[in-house]
C-alpha positions as CSV (number, residue, x, y, z in Angstrom):
1,M,0.0,0.0,0.0
2,P,1.5,3.4,-1.0
3,I,2.3,5.6,1.9
4,L,4.8,8.3,1.1
5,P,3.7,11.1,-1.4
6,I,6.3,10.0,-3.9
7,D,4.8,6.5,-3.9
8,T,1.2,7.8,-4.2
9,G,2.2,9.8,-7.2
10,R,1.8,13.2,-5.6
11,Y,5.4,14.3,-6.2
12,G,7.7,13.4,-9.0
13,T,7.9,13.3,-12.8
14,K,7.3,10.1,-14.8
15,E,10.8,10.3,-16.2
16,M,12.5,10.3,-12.9
17,L,10.1,8.0,-11.1
18,R,10.7,5.4,-13.8
19,I,14.4,5.4,-13.1
20,F,13.9,4.6,-9.4
21,A,11.0,2.2,-9.8
22,E,11.6,-1.3,-8.3
23,E,11.3,-3.0,-11.7
24,N,14.0,-0.7,-13.3
25,R,16.3,-1.2,-10.3
26,L,16.0,-5.0,-10.6
27,Q,16.7,-4.8,-14.4
28,K,19.8,-2.7,-13.7
29,T,21.1,-5.4,-11.3
30,L,20.4,-8.0,-13.9
31,D,22.2,-5.9,-16.6
32,V,25.3,-5.9,-14.4
33,E,25.1,-9.7,-13.8
34,A,24.8,-10.2,-17.6
35,A,27.7,-7.9,-18.3
36,L,29.8,-9.9,-15.8
37,V,29.3,-13.2,-17.4
38,W,29.9,-11.7,-20.8
39,A,33.2,-10.3,-19.6
40,H,34.1,-13.7,-18.1
41,A,33.4,-15.3,-21.5
42,Q,35.5,-12.7,-23.3
43,V,38.6,-13.7,-21.3
44,G,37.9,-17.4,-21.5
45,N,36.8,-18.0,-17.9
46,I,33.5,-19.5,-18.9
47,P,32.0,-20.9,-22.2
48,K,30.4,-18.3,-24.4
49,K,27.3,-20.4,-24.9
50,D,26.6,-20.3,-21.2
51,A,27.2,-16.6,-21.1
52,Q,24.7,-16.2,-23.9
53,V,22.0,-18.1,-22.0
54,I,22.5,-16.0,-18.8
55,M,22.4,-12.8,-20.8
56,K,19.2,-13.8,-22.4
57,M,17.6,-14.7,-19.1
58,A,18.8,-11.6,-17.3
59,S,15.5,-9.9,-17.6
60,T,12.6,-9.1,-15.4
61,K,10.5,-11.2,-17.8
62,H,12.3,-14.2,-16.4
63,V,13.4,-13.0,-13.0
64,E,10.2,-11.6,-11.6
65,L,10.3,-8.9,-9.0
66,E,7.7,-10.5,-6.7
67,K,9.6,-13.8,-6.7
68,V,12.9,-12.0,-5.8
69,K,11.2,-10.1,-3.0
70,A,9.6,-13.3,-1.6
71,L,12.9,-15.2,-1.6
72,E,14.7,-12.2,0.0
73,K,12.1,-12.1,2.8
74,E,12.9,-15.8,3.4
75,I,16.7,-15.8,3.2
76,K,17.2,-12.1,4.2
77,H,19.7,-11.3,1.4
78,D,18.6,-9.3,-1.7
79,V,21.4,-10.1,-4.1
80,T,21.5,-13.8,-3.2
81,A,17.8,-14.0,-3.9
82,L,18.3,-12.4,-7.3
83,V,21.3,-14.7,-8.1
84,R,19.4,-17.9,-7.1
85,I,16.3,-17.1,-9.2
86,L,18.4,-16.0,-12.2
87,A,20.6,-19.1,-11.9
88,E,17.5,-21.4,-11.7
89,A,16.1,-19.7,-14.8
90,C,19.3,-20.4,-16.7
91,G,19.4,-24.2,-16.0
92,P,23.0,-25.7,-16.1
93,S,24.4,-22.4,-17.3
94,G,23.3,-20.8,-14.1
95,A,26.4,-22.2,-12.4
96,Y,28.3,-19.2,-13.8
97,V,26.0,-16.5,-12.5
98,H,27.7,-14.0,-10.1
99,L,31.1,-15.7,-10.6
100,G,33.8,-14.0,-8.5
101,A,31.5,-11.0,-7.5
102,T,30.3,-9.7,-4.2
103,S,26.9,-8.1,-3.7
104,A,28.3,-4.5,-3.7
105,D,29.8,-5.1,-7.2
106,I,26.3,-5.6,-8.5
107,L,24.5,-3.0,-6.3
108,D,27.0,-0.2,-6.7
109,T,27.3,-0.7,-10.4
110,A,23.5,-0.9,-10.8
111,T,23.3,2.4,-8.9
112,A,25.8,4.0,-11.3
113,L,23.5,2.9,-14.2
114,Q,20.5,4.5,-12.5
115,L,22.5,7.7,-11.7
116,K,23.6,7.9,-15.3
117,E,20.0,8.0,-16.3
118,A,19.1,10.4,-13.5
119,V,21.9,12.9,-14.4
120,K,20.7,12.9,-18.0
121,V,17.1,13.8,-16.9
122,L,18.5,16.5,-14.5
123,E,20.7,18.0,-17.3
124,Q,17.6,18.2,-19.6
125,R,15.5,19.7,-16.8
126,L,18.2,22.3,-16.0
127,S,18.5,23.2,-19.6
128,G,14.8,23.6,-20.0
129,F,14.7,25.9,-17.0
130,E,17.6,27.8,-18.5
131,E,15.7,28.3,-21.7
132,V,12.7,29.8,-19.9
133,L,14.9,32.2,-17.9
134,L,16.7,33.1,-21.2
135,K,13.4,34.1,-22.8
136,Q,12.2,36.0,-19.8
137,A,15.4,37.9,-19.4
138,E,15.3,38.9,-23.0
139,K,11.6,39.9,-22.8
140,H,12.0,42.0,-19.6
141,K,15.5,43.3,-19.9
142,R,14.1,46.9,-20.0
143,T,11.1,46.3,-17.6
144,V,12.0,48.7,-14.8
145,M,11.2,47.7,-11.3
146,M,12.3,48.5,-7.8
147,G,15.4,46.8,-6.5
148,R,15.2,46.0,-2.8
149,T,17.7,45.4,-0.1
150,H,16.7,44.4,3.5
151,G,13.2,44.3,2.2
152,Q,13.3,48.1,1.6
153,H,13.3,50.1,-1.6
154,A,16.8,50.6,-2.8
155,L,17.6,51.5,-6.4
156,P,15.9,50.7,-9.8
157,I,16.8,47.6,-11.7
158,T,15.0,45.7,-14.4
159,L,13.1,42.4,-14.1
160,G,15.3,41.0,-16.9
161,F,18.3,41.7,-14.7
162,K,16.8,39.7,-11.9
163,F,16.1,36.8,-14.3
164,S,19.7,37.0,-15.6
165,V,21.1,36.6,-12.1
166,W,18.9,33.5,-11.7
167,M,19.9,32.2,-15.1
168,R,23.6,32.4,-14.3
169,E,23.1,30.7,-11.0
170,N,21.4,27.9,-12.9
171,A,24.2,27.8,-15.4
172,R,26.7,27.1,-12.6
173,H,24.6,24.2,-11.5
174,I,24.7,22.8,-15.0
175,Q,28.5,23.0,-15.0
176,H,28.7,21.5,-11.5
177,L,26.5,18.6,-12.5
178,K,28.6,17.9,-15.5
179,E,31.8,17.9,-13.4
180,C,30.2,15.9,-10.6
181,S,28.9,13.2,-13.0
182,E,32.4,12.4,-14.1
183,R,33.2,11.3,-10.5
184,L,29.7,10.0,-9.7
185,V,28.9,7.5,-12.5
186,V,31.4,4.8,-11.9
187,G,31.0,1.1,-11.2
188,K,33.2,-1.6,-9.8
189,M,34.0,-5.3,-10.1
190,T,36.5,-5.9,-7.3
191,G,35.1,-8.5,-5.0
192,A,34.8,-8.7,-1.2
193,V,37.6,-6.3,-0.1
194,G,38.5,-4.7,-3.4
195,A,41.5,-6.9,-4.2
196,Q,39.7,-8.7,-7.1
197,A,41.1,-12.1,-5.9
198,G,37.9,-13.9,-6.9
199,F,38.2,-12.9,-10.6
200,G,41.6,-14.5,-11.2
201,P,44.5,-13.3,-13.3
202,N,42.2,-11.3,-15.7
203,A,40.5,-9.4,-13.0
204,I,41.4,-5.9,-14.2
205,K,40.4,-6.8,-17.7
206,I,37.1,-8.2,-16.5
207,Q,36.2,-5.0,-14.7
208,E,37.1,-2.9,-17.8
209,L,35.0,-5.1,-20.0
210,V,32.0,-5.0,-17.7
211,M,32.0,-1.3,-17.5
212,E,32.6,-1.0,-21.2
213,K,29.6,-3.2,-21.8
214,L,27.5,-1.1,-19.5
215,G,28.7,2.3,-20.9
216,I,30.2,3.6,-17.6
217,K,33.7,4.0,-16.2
218,P,35.3,1.8,-13.5
219,A,36.2,3.4,-10.2
220,D,39.9,4.1,-10.0
221,I,40.2,2.0,-6.9
222,S,37.7,0.8,-4.4
223,T,37.2,-1.4,-1.4
224,Q,34.1,-3.7,-1.3
225,I,32.1,-0.5,-2.1
226,V,32.4,2.6,-4.2
227,Q,33.5,5.2,-1.8
228,R,30.6,7.4,-0.7
229,D,32.2,10.8,-1.1
230,R,30.9,10.6,-4.6
231,Y,27.3,10.3,-3.5
232,A,27.7,12.9,-0.8
233,E,29.0,15.4,-3.4
234,F,26.0,14.6,-5.7
235,V,23.4,15.0,-3.0
236,S,25.0,18.2,-1.8
237,L,24.8,19.5,-5.4
238,L,21.1,18.6,-5.6
239,A,20.6,20.4,-2.3
240,L,22.3,23.5,-3.8
241,I,20.0,23.3,-6.8
242,A,17.0,22.9,-4.6
243,S,18.1,25.9,-2.5
244,S,18.5,28.1,-5.6
245,L,15.0,27.1,-6.7
246,E,13.6,27.9,-3.2
247,N,15.4,31.3,-3.4
248,F,13.7,32.1,-6.7
249,A,10.4,30.8,-5.5
250,T,10.6,32.9,-2.3
251,E,11.3,36.1,-4.3
252,I,8.2,35.5,-6.5
253,R,6.1,34.7,-3.4
254,E,7.2,38.0,-1.9
255,L,6.4,39.9,-5.0
256,Q,3.0,38.2,-5.3
257,R,1.8,39.6,-2.0
258,P,-1.2,42.0,-2.7
259,E,0.8,44.9,-1.1
260,I,3.4,44.5,-3.9
261,G,1.6,42.6,-6.6
262,E,4.4,42.7,-9.2
263,L,4.6,39.0,-10.1
264,C,2.2,36.1,-9.7
265,E,2.5,32.4,-10.4
266,P,0.0,31.0,-13.0
267,F,-3.5,30.6,-11.8
268,E,-6.2,28.6,-13.8
269,K,-9.1,31.0,-13.5
270,A,-11.6,28.6,-15.0
271,K,-11.1,25.9,-12.3
272,Q,-8.4,26.5,-9.8
273,V,-9.5,26.9,-6.1
274,G,-7.4,29.1,-3.9
275,S,-9.0,28.4,-0.5
276,S,-11.7,26.1,0.8
277,T,-13.3,29.0,2.6
278,M,-12.2,32.2,1.0
279,P,-13.2,32.4,-2.6
280,H,-11.0,35.4,-3.4
281,K,-7.7,33.7,-2.6
282,R,-5.0,33.1,-5.2
283,N,-2.4,31.4,-3.1
284,P,1.2,30.8,-4.5
285,V,0.7,27.1,-3.8
286,T,3.2,25.8,-6.4
287,L,5.9,28.2,-5.1
288,E,5.2,27.2,-1.5
289,K,5.5,23.5,-2.5
290,V,8.9,24.3,-4.0
291,C,10.0,25.9,-0.8
292,G,8.8,23.0,1.3
293,L,10.2,20.2,-0.8
294,A,13.6,22.1,-1.1
295,R,13.9,21.7,2.7
296,I,13.5,17.9,2.3
297,V,16.3,17.8,-0.3
298,R,18.6,19.8,2.0
299,S,17.9,17.4,4.9
300,L,19.3,14.6,2.8
301,V,22.8,16.1,2.8
302,M,23.6,15.1,6.4
303,P,23.0,11.4,6.1
304,A,24.8,11.5,2.7
305,L,27.8,13.0,4.5
306,E,27.6,10.5,7.3
307,N,27.5,7.7,4.8
308,V,31.1,8.6,3.8
309,V,32.2,7.0,7.0
310,T,32.5,3.2,7.0
311,W,34.1,0.5,9.1
312,H,37.2,-0.9,7.4
313,E,36.5,-2.2,3.8
314,R,32.7,-2.1,4.2
315,D,29.8,-2.2,6.6
316,L,26.1,-1.9,5.9
317,T,25.3,1.4,7.5
318,Q,25.1,3.2,4.1
319,S,22.7,0.8,2.4
320,S,19.5,1.4,4.3
321,A,20.0,5.2,4.3
322,E,20.7,5.3,0.5
323,R,17.5,3.6,-0.3
324,F,15.9,6.9,0.8
325,I,18.6,9.4,0.0
326,I,19.5,8.8,-3.6
327,P,15.9,8.3,-5.0
328,E,14.4,11.1,-3.0
329,A,17.1,13.6,-3.8
330,C,16.9,12.9,-7.5
331,I,13.1,12.6,-7.7
332,L,12.4,15.8,-5.7
333,T,15.1,18.0,-7.3
334,D,13.8,17.0,-10.8
335,Y,10.3,17.7,-9.7
336,L,11.2,21.1,-8.3
337,L,12.9,22.0,-11.6
338,A,9.8,20.9,-13.4
339,L,7.6,23.0,-11.1
340,M,9.7,26.2,-11.4
341,T,9.9,25.8,-15.2
342,E,6.1,25.7,-15.3
343,V,5.9,28.8,-13.0
344,L,8.4,30.9,-15.0
345,S,6.8,29.9,-18.3
346,G,3.4,31.2,-17.3
347,L,4.6,33.9,-14.9
348,I,2.2,36.9,-14.6
349,V,4.1,40.2,-14.8
350,D,2.4,43.4,-13.8
351,A,4.6,46.2,-15.2
352,E,2.1,48.9,-14.3
353,R,2.2,47.8,-10.7
354,M,6.0,48.0,-10.8
355,K,5.7,51.6,-11.9
356,K,3.2,52.4,-9.2
357,N,5.4,50.8,-6.5
358,I,8.4,52.8,-7.7
359,G,6.4,55.9,-6.7
360,I,5.7,54.8,-3.2
361,T,8.6,56.7,-1.7
362,Q,7.8,59.8,-3.8
363,G,11.2,59.8,-5.5
364,R,13.3,59.4,-2.4
365,F,14.7,56.1,-3.7
366,M,16.7,58.2,-6.2
367,S,18.6,60.1,-3.5
368,E,21.9,58.4,-4.5
369,A,21.6,59.8,-8.0
370,V,21.0,63.3,-6.7
371,M,23.9,62.9,-4.3
372,L,26.2,62.0,-7.1
373,A,24.9,64.9,-9.2
374,L,25.7,67.3,-6.4
375,A,29.1,65.7,-6.0
376,K,29.9,66.4,-9.7
377,K,29.0,70.0,-9.1
378,G,31.5,70.4,-6.3
379,M,29.7,69.4,-3.1
380,S,31.7,66.8,-1.1
381,R,30.2,63.4,-1.3
382,Q,29.9,63.2,2.5
383,E,28.2,66.6,2.8
384,A,25.8,65.7,-0.1
385,H,25.0,62.4,1.6
386,E,24.1,64.0,5.0
387,H,22.2,66.8,3.4
388,L,20.1,64.5,1.3
389,R,19.5,62.2,4.3
390,V,17.9,65.1,6.1
391,L,15.9,66.0,3.0
392,T,14.6,62.5,2.5
393,I,13.4,62.5,6.2
394,K,11.7,65.9,5.5
395,S,10.0,64.5,2.4
396,E,8.8,61.4,4.3
397,T,7.7,63.3,7.5
398,E,5.9,66.0,5.7
399,N,4.5,63.6,3.0
400,Q,6.0,65.8,0.2
401,P,7.3,64.6,-3.2
402,F,11.1,64.5,-3.0
403,K,11.4,66.6,-6.1
404,R,9.5,69.5,-4.4
405,V,11.7,69.3,-1.4
406,L,14.8,69.4,-3.6
407,L,13.4,72.4,-5.6
408,E,12.8,74.3,-2.4
409,D,16.2,73.6,-0.9
410,R,18.7,76.5,-1.3
411,K,21.9,74.3,-1.3
412,V,20.5,72.0,-3.9
413,R,19.2,74.8,-6.2
414,E,22.6,76.6,-6.1
415,L,24.1,73.6,-7.8
416,L,21.3,71.9,-9.8
417,S,18.7,73.2,-12.2
418,E,15.2,72.0,-12.2
419,E,16.0,70.0,-15.4
420,E,19.0,68.4,-13.8
421,I,17.0,67.5,-10.7
422,A,14.3,65.9,-12.9
423,K,16.9,64.0,-14.8
424,A,18.5,62.7,-11.6
425,L,15.1,61.5,-10.3
426,N,14.2,59.6,-13.5
427,P,14.8,55.8,-12.7
428,R,15.4,55.0,-16.3
429,N,18.4,57.3,-16.2
430,Y,19.9,55.3,-13.3
431,L,19.9,51.8,-14.5
432,G,23.6,51.8,-14.9
433,T,24.8,48.8,-16.9
434,A,21.8,46.7,-16.0
435,V,20.5,46.3,-19.5
436,K,24.0,45.8,-20.9
437,Q,24.7,43.2,-18.3
438,V,21.5,41.3,-19.3
439,E,22.6,41.4,-22.9
440,R,26.0,40.1,-22.0
441,M,24.6,37.2,-20.0
442,L,22.2,36.4,-22.8
443,K,25.0,36.1,-25.2
444,K,27.1,34.1,-22.8
445,T,24.3,31.7,-22.0
446,T,23.4,31.2,-25.6
447,K,27.0,30.4,-26.5
448,E,27.1,27.8,-23.7
449,R,23.9,26.3,-24.8
450,K,25.3,25.9,-28.4
451,T,28.4,24.1,-27.0
452,R,25.9,21.7,-25.3
453,G,24.1,21.2,-28.7
454,L,21.1,23.2,-27.7
455,T,19.3,26.1,-29.4
456,P,18.6,29.3,-27.5
């Protein structure tokens, strides 16, 4: 009976769920067993005809999941259950199944096969998210909005600038995943303590052949297990990706608040219900889901790090934890990327509300521009800063437009004309290199996508 929300189908994409389904996991272990007998046959350890029989029968069509689980429950060993049922299905040829191997050879290599598939899905998902950010950055590179620090109005930026920052953060994750996968997707065929004694004089060749057959690399050196720093690095990276997505989601949630109202996640007006009791509600439920699930992904980092520690050449402390850690980290991170891609694709942008919000402080947010204009006319920067600080307080306290306060101030008028004051208070004149930076990042990202064989 399904219990956890991943199992019930509430969370996860079909692409990633398939990778970590029990049937696929079983098939991956059978693929490793098949590759092993093939390698033995290549070096002359076993007859090729027997290897062919085993390779043919190494399928969930012949080694049924329920039978393996039933036998495991009886003998309390998962790999032995698989080996016995596969060997039985192969008749006399079954005598060569699992020759020289230990359980971790099969399990860790099967995990590498699953991770190879998972990394591919994650790469595609990150690239899809990147494409949406690329389009939004281009579309809104000149959409002026208020930049905020400490939750307060700071200086004007553009919405495209914000998207470009996110886009480059995502680009770093793409690069990190590529680098990490080189260390992550490795298998092993080294026996009980890593010395390969059970594989005979052709042991190194057997390991090379197995991994060549499976399309992955062998670990440089290992004990009975592939060392878990690889998995810890990967889970930590997924936690970083999830944290970035939560950061983006939190920003949109903040800007969706009615008091701000600049951005809003998509809402299906025809059918979607915001609240069971308040008909008017349009809650950012998808974004809140992203934030909540990102916390679960981050929580997986600690057990992944603790799994780096093992007694001697191997103990079993990693195994039970990894049954949760690896599937959950991959499934949830992939799902979060899918959710955020959906949100950004249909994001509701209210540019008029952005203009209105810019006017909340009656022009005071442009005090830096005025300060620098005064400094250019000869007033010391420090004097200009203090003088304008006093004038912004006057504007706020008396509820007067900042422009009026400036026009009425003797010191300011001695140095700046009304036209110069108006120019200094225009937010479009104080975007600095924001638009240029967006255009640079668009070019950089497009170039990187082309190197990955993608179109913009």
